[in-house]
Each structure stands twice: as structure tokens, then as C-alpha cells.
Backbone bond lengths (Angstrom), bond angles and torsions (degrees), N, CA, C in turn:
res aa  C-N    CA-C-N  psi(-1)  N-CA   C-N-CA  omega(-1)  CA-C   N-CA-C  phi
1 M - - - 1.462 - - 1.535 108.99 -
2 N 1.300 115.86 138.43 1.461 122.78 -178.74 1.531 110.19 -72.73
3 Q 1.322 117.31 118.29 1.463 121.65 -179.48 1.524 112.19 -101.99
4 K 1.317 117.26 12.36 1.452 121.52 -178.87 1.530 111.53 -74.47
5 F 1.347 116.18 -25.23 1.461 121.29 -175.53 1.521 110.74 -123.06
6 V 1.324 115.30 149.30 1.460 121.61 179.38 1.531 109.64 -136.07
7 L 1.319 114.23 157.83 1.462 120.90 174.80 1.526 109.25 -65.81
8 K 1.317 116.89 130.18 1.463 121.29 178.10 1.528 112.20 -107.35
9 R 1.350 116.30 -35.45 1.463 118.95 -176.97 1.525 109.56 -165.66
10 Y 1.338 114.83 138.09 1.463 119.59 169.51 1.518 108.68 -83.36
11 M 1.335 115.80 135.88 1.469 120.44 174.32 1.521 109.25 -89.00
12 G 1.331 116.84 -44.71 1.450 121.18 179.39 1.516 112.43 137.63
13 L 1.311 115.27 -163.97 1.460 122.94 179.58 1.518 109.01 -89.69
14 M 1.326 116.08 118.64 1.462 121.10 177.02 1.526 107.99 -103.16
15 I 1.324 115.61 127.91 1.460 121.29 177.05 1.520 107.44 -113.72
16 V 1.327 116.26 125.54 1.458 120.23 177.46 1.531 106.78 -69.46
17 P 1.344 117.50 121.55 1.472 120.81 -174.94 1.532 113.18 -60.06
18 D 1.321 115.60 152.00 1.466 121.34 179.23 1.526 111.91 -58.51
19 K 1.321 117.76 -33.20 1.464 121.37 -178.00 1.532 112.96 -92.28
20 Y 1.319 117.05 11.98 1.463 121.41 -179.26 1.521 110.69 -64.11
21 S 1.337 116.16 138.28 1.459 122.34 174.99 1.530 108.50 -134.66
22 H 1.328 116.00 119.19 1.468 121.49 177.95 1.528 110.59 -57.87
23 E 1.327 116.69 -38.54 1.456 122.09 -174.21 1.527 113.76 -73.32
24 T 1.330 118.80 -23.26 1.469 120.12 -173.45 1.531 115.21 -121.53
25 L 1.317 118.47 -8.26 1.473 120.75 -171.80 1.525 113.78 -53.97
26 L 1.319 117.95 -50.20 1.467 119.96 -172.19 1.522 112.36 -66.65
27 D 1.318 117.36 -46.81 1.471 119.67 -179.38 1.523 111.69 -67.62
28 S 1.338 117.25 -39.74 1.466 118.87 179.92 1.521 111.04 -67.87
29 Y 1.336 117.14 -37.39 1.458 119.97 178.77 1.524 110.62 -67.60
30 M 1.331 116.08 -42.06 1.468 120.09 178.00 1.525 110.85 -61.28
31 S 1.321 118.13 -43.80 1.466 119.94 -179.47 1.527 111.39 -66.58
32 E 1.320 116.62 -28.24 1.466 121.68 177.86 1.529 112.03 -70.68
33 I 1.338 116.72 -40.59 1.468 119.22 -174.48 1.526 113.85 -97.70
34 A 1.342 117.45 -19.33 1.472 121.04 -174.20 1.525 114.78 -55.15
35 P 1.328 119.89 -42.66 1.466 118.84 -177.15 1.526 114.29 -60.54
36 N 1.314 117.91 -20.18 1.462 121.00 -174.85 1.525 114.30 -113.29
37 L 1.336 117.09 7.52 1.461 118.41 -179.10 1.524 110.65 -60.89
38 G 1.329 115.42 133.07 1.459 120.61 178.58 1.511 114.23 77.60
39 H 1.332 117.38 2.29 1.462 121.68 -179.36 1.524 109.19 -120.38
40 H 1.299 115.13 169.38 1.467 119.77 177.65 1.517 108.33 -91.10
41 G 1.318 115.92 71.78 1.448 121.98 179.94 1.514 109.80 -112.03
42 P 1.322 116.73 -161.29 1.461 120.64 -177.24 1.521 114.34 -73.13
43 T 1.316 118.28 -9.43 1.457 120.08 178.60 1.523 110.56 -90.25
44 L 1.315 114.32 150.41 1.460 119.43 176.36 1.515 111.18 -95.93
45 F 1.334 117.18 8.66 1.455 121.44 -178.65 1.518 111.05 -98.39
46 S 1.321 115.18 136.41 1.460 119.68 171.90 1.523 110.15 -103.47
47 A 1.352 117.08 -11.99 1.468 120.99 177.80 1.523 108.52 -154.33
48 Y 1.335 115.63 145.35 1.459 122.15 176.48 1.516 106.59 -146.78
49 H 1.339 117.64 121.04 1.464 121.41 -176.09 1.524 110.28 -66.43
50 K 1.318 116.68 123.52 1.467 122.02 -174.86 1.525 113.17 -66.84
51 R 1.322 118.46 -14.13 1.462 121.05 178.75 1.535 113.23 -89.57
52 A 1.323 117.70 -1.81 1.467 121.44 176.08 1.527 107.92 -82.77
53 T 1.329 115.63 74.16 1.468 122.03 -175.30 1.530 110.70 -117.51
54 N 1.327 114.59 165.05 1.465 119.94 176.51 1.529 110.82 -60.71
55 E 1.315 116.86 -38.60 1.463 120.32 -179.26 1.530 111.17 -65.63
56 N 1.325 117.36 -47.41 1.465 120.88 -177.65 1.526 113.19 -70.41
57 Y 1.318 117.28 -28.20 1.459 121.84 -179.95 1.530 110.48 -118.09
58 A 1.338 116.41 41.36 1.471 120.99 -178.41 1.528 111.32 -66.02
59 K 1.331 116.57 -37.08 1.464 120.51 -179.99 1.529 109.44 -84.97
60 A 1.318 114.27 149.39 1.462 120.46 176.04 1.524 108.14 -154.05
61 S 1.309 116.86 142.86 1.463 119.32 178.42 1.522 111.08 -75.45
62 C 1.314 117.13 -21.79 1.469 122.57 178.25 1.528 107.72 -136.20
63 V 1.318 116.12 117.16 1.469 120.33 176.72 1.522 107.14 -92.72
64 L 1.319 115.53 115.89 1.458 120.84 178.87 1.525 109.11 -71.04
65 L 1.332 116.25 146.71 1.460 121.33 -178.52 1.522 110.81 -122.11
66 P 1.333 117.18 146.09 1.463 120.22 178.04 1.534 110.83 -53.59
67 G 1.325 114.86 136.91 1.459 121.04 177.80 1.513 115.17 89.16
68 E 1.339 118.55 -10.94 1.466 119.51 178.52 1.525 110.04 -68.90
69 H 1.331 115.27 148.76 1.459 122.74 -179.17 1.529 109.89 -117.46
70 F 1.328 115.74 138.84 1.453 122.27 179.02 1.527 109.93 -138.61
71 I 1.314 116.27 138.07 1.462 120.95 166.44 1.528 104.80 -87.60
72 V 1.326 117.07 125.14 1.462 121.42 -176.74 1.528 109.29 -111.67
73 A 1.320 114.88 134.06 1.463 120.85 179.58 1.521 109.32 -138.04
74 I 1.325 115.04 158.04 1.463 122.03 175.71 1.529 108.10 -104.47
75 Y 1.332 115.10 131.89 1.463 122.19 178.38 1.520 109.78 -115.82
76 G 1.326 115.43 153.98 1.458 120.93 178.36 1.511 110.06 -153.08
77 H 1.310 115.23 -173.62 1.461 121.30 -178.09 1.522 111.84 -67.60
78 A 1.321 115.12 144.25 1.456 120.25 167.88 1.532 106.72 -67.06
79 L 1.305 118.49 159.29 1.466 122.36 -173.70 1.517 114.22 -54.26
80 E 1.332 116.89 -38.19 1.464 119.51 -175.29 1.530 113.52 -84.18
81 V 1.328 117.78 -0.74 1.466 122.59 -177.10 1.523 109.26 -105.42
82 S 1.331 116.96 134.05 1.459 118.85 -179.50 1.523 113.55 -115.54
83 K 1.328 118.94 -19.03 1.468 121.84 -177.55 1.521 110.46 -137.69
84 S 1.349 115.68 151.07 1.459 121.26 174.39 1.520 108.56 -155.04
85 T 1.333 115.35 168.09 1.456 121.58 179.97 1.531 109.63 -117.10
86 S 1.318 115.53 167.21 1.465 120.36 175.95 1.525 110.64 -61.30
87 E 1.314 117.27 -40.49 1.463 121.08 179.74 1.530 111.02 -59.48
88 E 1.340 116.96 -42.79 1.465 120.45 179.10 1.526 111.25 -65.58
89 R 1.306 117.18 -37.64 1.457 121.15 -179.67 1.529 111.23 -67.97
90 V 1.328 116.29 -44.37 1.467 120.04 178.57 1.535 109.92 -64.85
91 A 1.315 117.89 -40.17 1.467 121.25 177.32 1.531 110.15 -59.89
92 F 1.333 117.61 -43.37 1.466 121.49 178.01 1.534 110.69 -60.01
93 L 1.330 117.00 -45.75 1.462 120.34 -179.88 1.526 111.06 -60.17
94 K 1.315 116.49 -45.13 1.470 120.76 179.85 1.523 112.00 -65.67
95 E 1.339 117.14 -42.01 1.471 121.10 179.12 1.521 111.53 -60.38
96 N 1.317 116.34 -27.98 1.464 121.24 -177.13 1.526 112.72 -103.39
97 D 1.334 116.09 16.94 1.477 122.29 177.81 1.519 113.03 54.30
98 L 1.331 115.01 40.98 1.456 120.76 177.33 1.530 108.97 -101.92
99 I 1.309 116.35 142.45 1.464 123.52 -175.72 1.526 110.07 -77.75
100 L 1.335 115.57 140.63 1.462 121.20 172.64 1.528 106.55 -88.21
101 A 1.318 116.79 92.71 1.467 121.89 -173.39 1.514 113.02 -88.02
102 G 1.328 117.99 -12.30 1.453 122.21 173.85 1.511 116.08 56.32
103 V 1.325 114.71 -148.43 1.465 121.98 -173.20 1.525 112.00 -64.64
104 R 1.330 117.69 -37.29 1.471 119.37 -178.84 1.528 111.66 -70.76
105 G 1.323 116.61 -36.35 1.463 119.33 174.75 1.514 111.41 -62.89
106 L 1.330 116.12 -37.64 1.464 120.67 178.52 1.528 111.36 -65.61
107 V 1.330 116.60 -42.37 1.471 120.04 178.12 1.526 110.20 -62.97
108 L 1.327 117.77 -45.03 1.461 120.12 179.27 1.530 111.29 -62.49
109 C 1.330 117.14 -38.29 1.473 120.11 175.84 1.523 111.02 -63.64
110 A 1.321 116.86 -41.00 1.465 120.25 178.52 1.524 110.06 -62.15
111 Q 1.310 117.20 -39.21 1.460 120.68 179.62 1.528 111.78 -69.43
112 Q 1.328 116.66 -39.44 1.465 120.19 -172.57 1.526 114.88 -96.45
113 F 1.339 117.44 -23.64 1.471 120.36 -174.55 1.516 113.18 -132.83
114 Y 1.308 119.91 34.78 1.467 119.74 -172.86 1.522 112.60 -56.38
115 L 1.298 118.17 -31.84 1.469 119.93 178.32 1.528 112.17 -76.26
116 G 1.324 117.17 -13.79 1.459 121.40 -178.72 1.515 114.62 -81.64
117 F 1.340 117.05 -11.27 1.460 119.52 177.99 1.530 108.89 -80.67
118 P 1.328 117.72 115.04 1.464 120.44 -176.38 1.532 112.27 -67.90
119 E 1.301 115.38 143.59 1.467 121.45 178.10 1.531 110.22 -61.01
120 G 1.332 115.51 133.91 1.455 121.40 176.71 1.520 115.21 82.17
121 W 1.332 117.95 1.75 1.460 121.29 179.42 1.518 109.81 -98.21
122 W 1.332 116.86 139.70 1.461 124.16 172.34 1.520 105.71 -98.99
123 V 1.332 117.60 110.76 1.468 121.84 -174.10 1.531 109.43 -112.15
124 H 1.335 116.09 112.87 1.463 123.41 -177.00 1.528 110.92 -94.62
125 S 1.334 115.54 154.62 1.463 121.67 174.11 1.527 107.77 -128.55
126 Y 1.314 115.81 115.52 1.460 121.10 -170.48 1.515 114.07 -91.38
127 D 1.326 113.33 155.78 1.443 124.82 169.17 1.523 105.76 -141.00
128 E 1.322 117.16 175.23 1.460 120.26 176.45 1.529 109.07 -61.44
129 K 1.297 116.85 142.77 1.461 122.37 -177.25 1.529 112.22 -55.89
130 D 1.326 117.29 -38.58 1.467 120.65 -174.38 1.530 114.94 -75.89
131 V 1.340 118.00 -5.20 1.470 119.11 176.67 1.533 112.39 -107.67
132 L 1.320 117.03 -2.14 1.464 120.96 -179.38 1.529 110.89 -77.51
133 W 1.323 115.85 152.10 1.467 122.13 176.60 1.519 108.98 -64.57
134 L 1.338 115.46 137.90 1.455 121.61 179.07 1.520 110.71 -102.13
135 N 1.308 115.73 129.02 1.457 122.24 173.17 1.527 106.24 -118.03
136 Y 1.335 116.47 113.73 1.464 121.70 -175.01 1.526 111.40 52.70
137 G 1.333 115.40 40.57 1.455 121.28 177.52 1.514 115.42 81.72
138 Q 1.322 118.17 -2.13 1.463 122.87 -178.52 1.536 110.80 -102.06
139 P 1.345 118.22 123.98 1.467 119.75 175.33 1.534 109.90 -66.07
140 H 1.333 115.33 144.25 1.467 120.03 -178.58 1.522 111.81 -121.15
141 V 1.327 114.74 130.89 1.458 124.68 -178.35 1.533 108.85 -97.90
142 P 1.336 117.40 130.66 1.463 119.30 177.30 1.532 111.28 -75.63
143 Y 1.328 115.17 147.07 1.465 119.66 175.68 1.525 110.29 -152.69
144 I 1.309 114.11 161.13 1.467 121.84 176.48 1.514 108.45 -120.16
145 Y 1.310 114.40 137.10 1.465 122.36 174.08 1.522 106.97 -119.70
146 R 1.332 116.77 130.54 1.461 120.84 176.20 1.524 107.20 -98.72
147 N 1.346 116.13 116.42 1.461 119.78 -176.41 1.529 111.67 -83.31
148 S 1.315 116.95 177.60 1.462 122.15 -175.13 1.533 112.88 -70.30
149 F 1.329 117.20 -11.09 1.465 120.93 175.77 1.525 111.51 -91.73
150 G 1.351 116.21 1.60 1.451 121.03 178.87 1.512 114.31 83.40
151 R 1.326 116.57 5.80 1.461 119.90 -179.68 1.523 109.86 -98.12
152 L 1.320 114.69 154.27 1.456 120.44 -176.93 1.517 111.75 -96.45
153 E 1.312 115.73 144.82 1.460 122.65 173.14 1.525 106.62 -116.83
154 F 1.330 116.48 118.17 1.456 122.70 -179.11 1.519 107.14 -97.97
155 L 1.335 117.17 112.03 1.458 121.41 -170.28 1.527 111.52 -132.16
156 L 1.316 115.85 172.98 1.461 122.53 176.61 1.523 108.41 -125.70
157 G 1.325 116.78 135.36 1.459 121.29 -179.86 1.518 111.55 -130.29
158 S 1.296 116.40 158.56 1.451 122.29 -176.79 1.533 112.05 -65.10
159 W 1.314 116.11 137.41 1.460 122.94 174.21 1.528 110.37 -64.36
160 D 1.317 115.70 -37.87 1.462 122.20 -172.19 1.519 112.27 -87.93
161 R 1.303 116.37 65.29 1.460 120.72 176.17 1.509 109.24 -145.15
162 E 1.297 115.90 164.07 1.460 120.57 173.14 1.519 108.50 -91.40
163 Y 1.313 114.58 139.64 1.458 121.03 178.79 1.518 109.05 -102.95
164 D 1.335 115.87 145.91 1.461 119.02 -179.68 1.526 110.38 -114.61
165 T 1.314 116.26 -162.65 1.462 121.23 -172.41 1.527 114.19 -72.48
166 H 1.328 118.54 -7.26 1.464 120.42 176.29 1.525 111.59 -96.22
167 D 1.337 116.51 -1.88 1.461 122.37 -178.81 1.523 109.86 -103.46
168 Y 1.321 115.38 125.34 1.457 122.51 -178.46 1.522 108.43 -123.04
169 F 1.313 116.86 174.73 1.460 119.47 178.03 1.524 110.79 -150.86
170 L 1.337 113.83 155.15 1.454 120.87 -177.67 1.520 111.37 -89.33
171 G 1.320 114.68 145.09 1.460 122.27 171.12 1.516 108.10 -122.35
172 F 1.325 116.39 132.96 1.471 122.51 -178.36 1.528 108.42 -116.05
173 K 1.324 116.76 113.47 1.460 121.85 178.61 1.520 108.31 -103.26
174 Q 1.337 115.78 112.60 1.459 118.95 -178.85 1.525 109.71 -73.10
175 I 1.323 114.53 135.84 1.466 120.80 176.71 1.516 108.54 -124.97
176 K 1.293 115.37 159.82 1.465 119.28 178.40 1.521 109.55 -68.67
177 S 1.313 115.21 137.68 1.456 120.48 176.67 1.525 107.98 -73.14
178 P 1.339 115.66 138.72 1.477 116.96 177.00 1.534 108.94 -65.12
179 T 1.319 115.36 142.65 1.459 118.50 178.74 1.513 109.97 -82.33
180 P 1.340 116.41 141.01 1.477 119.08 -178.07 1.490 113.06 -69.68
């Protein structure tokens, strides 16, 4: 078992909404929050990367479905570890049977747990490298940063970098939905 990463915080139970659509989530969410970016409006976002679109992230290793339930947690480095790579993080998620929910999982977390993102933390949501959007040939991983004003910045960062102790990542554990 990989001991490089440890649980840092539980976010809670995420339920994929009944009206969720894999094909439209990113563009519809962007159009909802775009008019208020950087302003004190109804959105909690001060930044949203314009390349986080349905077209750029059309592929996904896991397509979330309406009604699915996930326990979401934030993971980070163990105390004695100072650096890690995207490959190591994805390996940890797979070893622990956690879903690679990618950009759509991150958006759903922002909608359902915006207060759960700790201030000053860079929280990434991984997917397989080959389904990520490429910018100049480099795959880009979505992440959220909570700034000192309490607002979220939804950004994209290079897969091919080393992460340090301020970089965290989400783990999604699928659970059975309760029967009605």
C-alpha cells in the first residue's frame, strides 16, 4: 500500500444530481457563473479557466451518472514526503479503489461542498492522462484554489510537474445508493 499520501479531510457525501448531464455540465456551469467572475455576485468563484469546456474535456475515464453516491475526501502528502507526481497520485487513487472523477467531479464538489475547500489549498481532481485536455501537447489537470477572500479559483495545471505540500487531491469512493 502506498504510504506517500494520507487522508487530510473528508468533504462529505456527494450525490450526482438527477438533472446531471456529462455532455453539458461544464459549459452550462461556466455560463451560470461567468457573468459574476471577479465580482461580488451570486457565484463563489473569482476565476474559472475558459478552457474547462465540454469540448476540451469530452472524454472521461469514468462517466458519472445521475443518482450515484460518492464519499469525497481530500488527500495530501504524508509528513515526511515533500514532492509527488501526477502518476503517483493516480496510482494511489487506483490502489485505494477511488474513482478518477476528473473535471466534472471537481465541478460537482464545488457546487456541493464549496465551504469544504480549505483556504490556501490547491485541490486537484484527476483523470487518466490520455483523456485530459492538451495545451501545447501537455495534459492539464483541473484544480480549485480557495483564496484568502473565501472565493474559489477553478484552474487548469500541467500534469507534468512535481507537487508539493500545498497541493492536494480529491478521492471519490463510490457507494451504493440507498434504495427508496
